[in-house]
DOSESE-76320 format. One record per atom (N, C-alpha, C, CB): atom name; x negated, y negated, z negated. Coordinates in steps of 0.02 Angstrom, whole numbers. Glycine has a CB too. Example, Ala and Ser with C-alpha at 12.3 -4.5 7.8 and 13.67 -1.06 7.14 Angstrom:
# residues 2
R; atomo; xx; yy; zz
R; N; -660; 284; -390
R; CA; -615; 225; -390
R; C; -660; 165; -390
R; CB; -565; 224; -452
R; N; -642; 112; -354
R; CA; -684; 53; -357
R; C; -645; -2; -394
R; CB; -704; 30; -286
//
This chain:
# residues 111
R; atomo; xx; yy; zz
R; N; -219; -440; -411
R; CA; -152; -414; -416
R; C; -104; -459; -380
R; CB; -132; -404; -487
R; N; -59; -429; -344
R; CA; -7; -468; -309
R; C; 43; -494; -360
R; CB; 29; -424; -254
R; N; 73; -553; -346
R; CA; 125; -578; -391
R; C; 185; -530; -393
R; CB; 148; -650; -369
R; N; 221; -530; -446
R; CA; 278; -486; -456
R; C; 329; -494; -401
R; CB; 310; -499; -524
R; N; 336; -554; -373
R; CA; 385; -566; -320
R; C; 367; -532; -254
R; CB; 392; -640; -309
R; N; 305; -511; -247
R; CA; 283; -477; -185
R; C; 277; -402; -195
R; CB; 216; -504; -162
R; N; 295; -376; -254
R; CA; 293; -304; -267
R; C; 363; -274; -267
R; CB; 257; -288; -334
R; N; 368; -210; -254
R; CA; 432; -177; -251
R; C; 458; -160; -322
R; CB; 427; -113; -209
R; N; 523; -162; -331
R; CA; 553; -139; -393
R; C; 560; -62; -389
R; CB; 623; -175; -406
R; N; 581; -31; -443
R; CA; 588; 41; -444
R; C; 640; 64; -393
R; CB; 607; 65; -514
R; N; 697; 29; -389
R; CA; 750; 48; -343
R; C; 725; 41; -270
R; CB; 812; 4; -354
R; N; 690; -14; -255
R; CA; 664; -25; -188
R; C; 611; 29; -171
R; CB; 634; -96; -183
R; N; 569; 45; -220
R; CA; 518; 96; -211
R; C; 549; 162; -192
R; CB; 476; 103; -274
R; N; 600; 183; -230
R; CA; 632; 248; -215
R; C; 665; 249; -147
R; CB; 684; 264; -268
R; N; 695; 193; -127
R; CA; 727; 188; -62
R; C; 676; 194; -5
R; CB; 766; 122; -56
R; N; 618; 161; -13
R; CA; 565; 165; 39
R; C; 538; 236; 43
R; CB; 508; 115; 24
R; N; 530; 270; -14
R; CA; 507; 339; -14
R; C; 556; 383; 24
R; CB; 497; 365; -85
R; N; 621; 374; 15
R; CA; 671; 416; 48
R; C; 678; 402; 122
R; CB; 737; 408; 14
R; N; 680; 337; 139
R; CA; 700; 318; 207
R; C; 643; 292; 251
R; CB; 753; 267; 204
R; N; 584; 278; 222
R; CA; 532; 245; 260
R; C; 496; 291; 308
R; CB; 483; 216; 215
R; N; 470; 260; 362
R; CA; 429; 298; 410
R; C; 357; 302; 383
R; CB; 431; 265; 481
R; N; 319; 350; 406
R; CA; 253; 363; 380
R; C; 199; 345; 432
R; CB; 248; 437; 359
R; N; 145; 317; 407
R; CA; 87; 301; 449
R; C; 24; 320; 409
R; CB; 87; 224; 469
R; N; -25; 352; 442
R; CA; -85; 377; 407
R; C; -147; 340; 428
R; CB; -94; 451; 421
R; N; -195; 338; 382
R; CA; -262; 315; 397
R; C; -310; 363; 361
R; CB; -274; 239; 374
R; N; -374; 346; 360
R; CA; -424; 390; 330
R; C; -414; 399; 254
R; CB; -494; 364; 345
R; N; -405; 343; 218
R; CA; -401; 345; 146
R; C; -330; 339; 118
R; CB; -442; 290; 117
R; N; -282; 319; 158
R; CA; -214; 306; 134
R; C; -162; 328; 184
R; CB; -204; 232; 120
R; N; -100; 335; 159
R; CA; -43; 337; 205
R; C; 8; 288; 177
R; CB; -14; 409; 212
R; N; 51; 263; 222
R; CA; 98; 212; 204
R; C; 168; 234; 222
R; CB; 82; 146; 238
R; N; 215; 216; 179
R; CA; 286; 222; 193
R; C; 311; 151; 207
R; CB; 325; 256; 132
R; N; 346; 143; 263
R; CA; 365; 77; 285
R; C; 440; 77; 301
R; CB; 322; 56; 347
R; N; 474; 25; 276
R; CA; 545; 19; 287
R; C; 562; -54; 303
R; CB; 584; 44; 225
R; N; 601; -65; 354
R; CA; 622; -132; 373
R; C; 690; -146; 341
R; CB; 626; -139; 451
R; N; 693; -202; 303
R; CA; 753; -223; 269
R; C; 760; -299; 272
R; CB; 753; -198; 196
R; N; 817; -325; 251
R; CA; 826; -398; 246
R; C; 790; -423; 184
R; CB; 902; -417; 245
R; N; 758; -482; 190
R; CA; 723; -510; 133
R; C; 649; -517; 150
R; CB; 732; -467; 71
R; N; 611; -541; 100
R; CA; 541; -551; 113
R; C; 501; -486; 106
R; CB; 513; -604; 66
R; N; 440; -487; 132
R; CA; 397; -427; 131
R; C; 374; -414; 60
R; CB; 336; -435; 178
R; N; 374; -350; 42
R; CA; 351; -327; -23
R; C; 309; -266; -15
R; CB; 410; -313; -69
R; N; 266; -253; -65
R; CA; 218; -199; -60
R; C; 207; -168; -128
R; CB; 152; -224; -30
R; N; 196; -104; -129
R; CA; 174; -69; -190
R; C; 119; -20; -173
R; CB; 233; -32; -224
R; N; 77; -7; -222
R; CA; 23; 42; -214
R; C; 35; 99; -262
R; CB; -47; 9; -227
R; N; 23; 160; -239
R; CA; 33; 219; -282
R; C; -28; 264; -274
R; CB; 99; 257; -263
R; N; -48; 292; -332
R; CA; -104; 339; -333
R; C; -78; 401; -370
R; CB; -170; 308; -368
R; N; -68; 457; -335
R; CA; -42; 518; -367
R; C; -92; 547; -417
R; CB; -26; 570; -314
R; N; -65; 586; -464
R; CA; -107; 620; -513
R; C; -153; 670; -480
R; CB; -64; 655; -565
R; N; -134; 695; -422
R; CA; -176; 741; -385
R; C; -241; 707; -363
R; CB; -139; 768; -324
R; N; -239; 642; -351
R; CA; -298; 604; -329
R; C; -343; 590; -388
R; CB; -277; 537; -296
R; N; -314; 565; -443
R; CA; -354; 550; -503
R; C; -316; 574; -564
R; CB; -370; 473; -508
R; N; -347; 616; -603
R; CA; -314; 646; -661
R; C; -302; 596; -717
R; CB; -355; 702; -688
R; N; -345; 545; -724
R; CA; -338; 499; -781
R; C; -300; 435; -758
R; CB; -408; 480; -810
R; N; -263; 408; -805
R; CA; -227; 345; -793
R; C; -276; 289; -778
R; CB; -184; 326; -854
R; N; -334; 289; -810
R; CA; -384; 238; -798
R; C; -406; 238; -726
R; CB; -443; 248; -842
R; N; -419; 296; -698
R; CA; -440; 302; -628
R; C; -386; 281; -581
R; CB; -461; 371; -613
R; N; -323; 301; -594
R; CA; -267; 282; -551
R; C; -255; 207; -553
R; CB; -204; 319; -572
R; N; -256; 177; -611
R; CA; -246; 104; -617
R; C; -301; 65; -584
R; CB; -240; 84; -689
R; N; -363; 89; -591
R; CA; -419; 55; -559
R; C; -411; 55; -483
R; CB; -486; 88; -578
R; N; -394; 111; -455
R; CA; -385; 116; -381
R; C; -325; 73; -359
R; CB; -374; 190; -360
R; N; -272; 71; -399
R; CA; -214; 29; -383
R; C; -234; -46; -381
R; CB; -157; 40; -434
R; N; -274; -67; -430
R; CA; -296; -137; -430
R; C; -340; -152; -371
R; CB; -334; -153; -495
R; N; -383; -105; -351
R; CA; -425; -115; -293
R; C; -382; -122; -229
R; CB; -475; -56; -286
R; N; -331; -80; -223
R; CA; -286; -84; -165
R; C; -252; -151; -163
R; CB; -233; -28; -167
R; N; -225; -175; -221
R; CA; -191; -239; -222
R; C; -239; -297; -203
R; CB; -161; -252; -293
R; N; -301; -293; -226
R; CA; -350; -345; -209
R; C; -367; -343; -134
R; CB; -414; -338; -252
R; N; -370; -284; -104
R; CA; -385; -278; -34
R; C; -327; -302; 9
R; CB; -401; -206; -18
R; N; -266; -296; -15
R; CA; -207; -315; 23
R; C; -191; -391; 16
R; CB; -147; -274; 0
R; N; -214; -421; -37
R; CA; -196; -491; -52
R; C; -209; -538; 7
R; CB; -236; -515; -111
R; N; -267; -537; 40
R; CA; -277; -583; 96
R; C; -236; -565; 159
R; CB; -351; -584; 115
R; N; -214; -503; 164
R; CA; -175; -480; 222
R; C; -101; -496; 216
R; CB; -184; -405; 231
R; N; -74; -500; 156
R; CA; -2; -508; 146
R; C; 29; -567; 182
R; CB; 11; -514; 72
R; N; -4; -626; 186
R; CA; 27; -680; 223
R; C; 37; -667; 298
R; CB; -13; -741; 215
R; N; -1; -620; 325
R; CA; 3; -604; 396
R; C; 51; -547; 410
R; CB; -66; -585; 422
R; N; 81; -516; 359
R; CA; 127; -460; 369
R; C; 194; -487; 395
R; CB; 138; -420; 301
R; N; 223; -451; 443
R; CA; 287; -472; 470
R; C; 340; -473; 416
R; CB; 309; -427; 527
R; N; 387; -521; 419
R; CA; 439; -524; 367
R; C; 487; -465; 369
R; CB; 478; -589; 374
R; N; 525; -457; 316
R; CA; 576; -405; 310
R; C; 548; -335; 310
R; CB; 625; -412; 365
R; N; 490; -326; 278
R; CA; 459; -260; 276
R; C; 441; -241; 204
R; CB; 395; -259; 321
R; N; 458; -179; 187
R; CA; 437; -152; 121
R; C; 389; -95; 134
R; CB; 500; -126; 80
R; N; 332; -98; 99
R; CA; 276; -52; 111
R; C; 254; -19; 47
R; CB; 218; -90; 143
R; N; 241; 45; 49
R; CA; 208; 80; -6
R; C; 144; 110; 22
R; CB; 255; 136; -37
R; N; 87; 93; -11
R; CA; 22; 121; 10
R; C; 6; 175; -41
R; CB; -35; 66; 14
R; N; -3; 235; -17
R; CA; -17; 293; -61
R; C; -87; 318; -46
R; CB; 36; 351; -50
R; N; -127; 325; -98
R; CA; -198; 345; -89
R; C; -205; 421; -77
R; CB; -238; 324; -152
R; N; -255; 436; -38
R; CA; -275; 506; -26
R; C; -336; 520; -70
R; CB; -291; 520; 51
R; N; -356; 583; -75
R; CA; -412; 604; -116
R; C; -477; 567; -102
R; CB; -423; 677; -106
R; N; -492; 557; -38
R; CA; -557; 528; -20
R; C; -562; 453; -37
R; CB; -569; 538; 53
R; N; -507; 420; -56
R; CA; -508; 349; -73
R; C; -549; 335; -136
R; CB; -438; 323; -82
R; N; -555; 383; -180
R; CA; -593; 374; -242
R; C; -667; 363; -229
R; CB; -583; 434; -287
R; N; -693; 393; -178
R; CA; -765; 390; -162
R; C; -782; 329; -120
R; CB; -786; 452; -127
R; N; -733; 294; -93
R; CA; -746; 237; -49
R; C; -760; 174; -89
R; CB; -687; 227; -1
R; N; -799; 129; -59
R; CA; -811; 64; -93
R; C; -759; 14; -69
R; CB; -884; 37; -78
R; N; -760; -46; -99
R; CA; -709; -95; -87
R; C; -705; -116; -13
R; CB; -721; -154; -130
R; N; -760; -125; 19
R; CA; -761; -148; 89
R; C; -731; -95; 135
R; CB; -833; -165; 113
R; N; -746; -30; 122
R; CA; -718; 22; 161
R; C; -642; 25; 153
R; CB; -749; 89; 143
R; N; -619; 17; 90
R; CA; -547; 18; 76
R; C; -513; -40; 110
R; CB; -534; 15; 2
R; N; -543; -100; 105
R; CA; -513; -159; 136
R; C; -506; -151; 213
R; CB; -555; -220; 120
R; N; -558; -124; 244
R; CA; -558; -114; 316
R; C; -507; -60; 336
R; CB; -628; -93; 340
R; N; -502; -7; 296
R; CA; -455; 46; 311
R; C; -383; 22; 304
R; CB; -467; 105; 264
R; N; -369; -18; 254
R; CA; -300; -44; 246
R; C; -282; -90; 304
R; CB; -292; -82; 178
R; N; -328; -133; 324
R; CA; -316; -176; 381
R; C; -303; -136; 444
R; CB; -374; -223; 392
R; N; -342; -83; 455
R; CA; -332; -40; 513
R; C; -265; -5; 508
R; CB; -388; 13; 519
R; N; -244; 16; 450
R; CA; -179; 47; 440
R; C; -123; -2; 457
R; CB; -171; 70; 368
R; N; -129; -65; 437
R; CA; -78; -115; 451
R; C; -75; -130; 526
R; CB; -93; -179; 412
R; N; -132; -131; 559
R; CA; -133; -142; 633
R; C; -102; -83; 668
R; CB; -207; -153; 659
R; N; -121; -22; 648
R; CA; -95; 39; 678
R; C; -19; 44; 671
R; CB; -129; 100; 647
R; N; 6; 21; 614
R; CA; 78; 24; 598
R; C; 117; -36; 627
R; CB; 87; 27; 523
R; N; 81; -82; 658
R; CA; 112; -142; 687
R; C; 147; -184; 634
R; CB; 162; -123; 742
R; N; 113; -195; 578
R; CA; 140; -235; 524
R; C; 117; -307; 523
R; CB; 122; -203; 458
R; N; 69; -323; 565
R; CA; 41; -391; 564
R; C; 73; -434; 619
R; CB; -36; -390; 574
R; N; 79; -499; 605
R; CA; 108; -546; 652
R; C; 65; -553; 712
R; CB; 120; -615; 621
//
């Protein structure tokens, strides 16, 4: 899990959803917004992807663990929301980690 200081607050989350640009990958799509301050990230798993809270929370924890080694390389002043697609439930950790890294490269989020 990422430290609280690296995650978005509710107000920041809502702002990124409204104003952020979208980037897609196989298992996820991301909403990205450039703002002043340090980089922050949140993971979201819609009820459409997993009906149970247990399944959604498990996938969110997997996303946070996959992002943890990448966060120091993310360009500053960026707020990111990673939203899971249906097929992310069937993927293993290595596939998720690789897909998130590809998403960050495609979105030009890495230094």
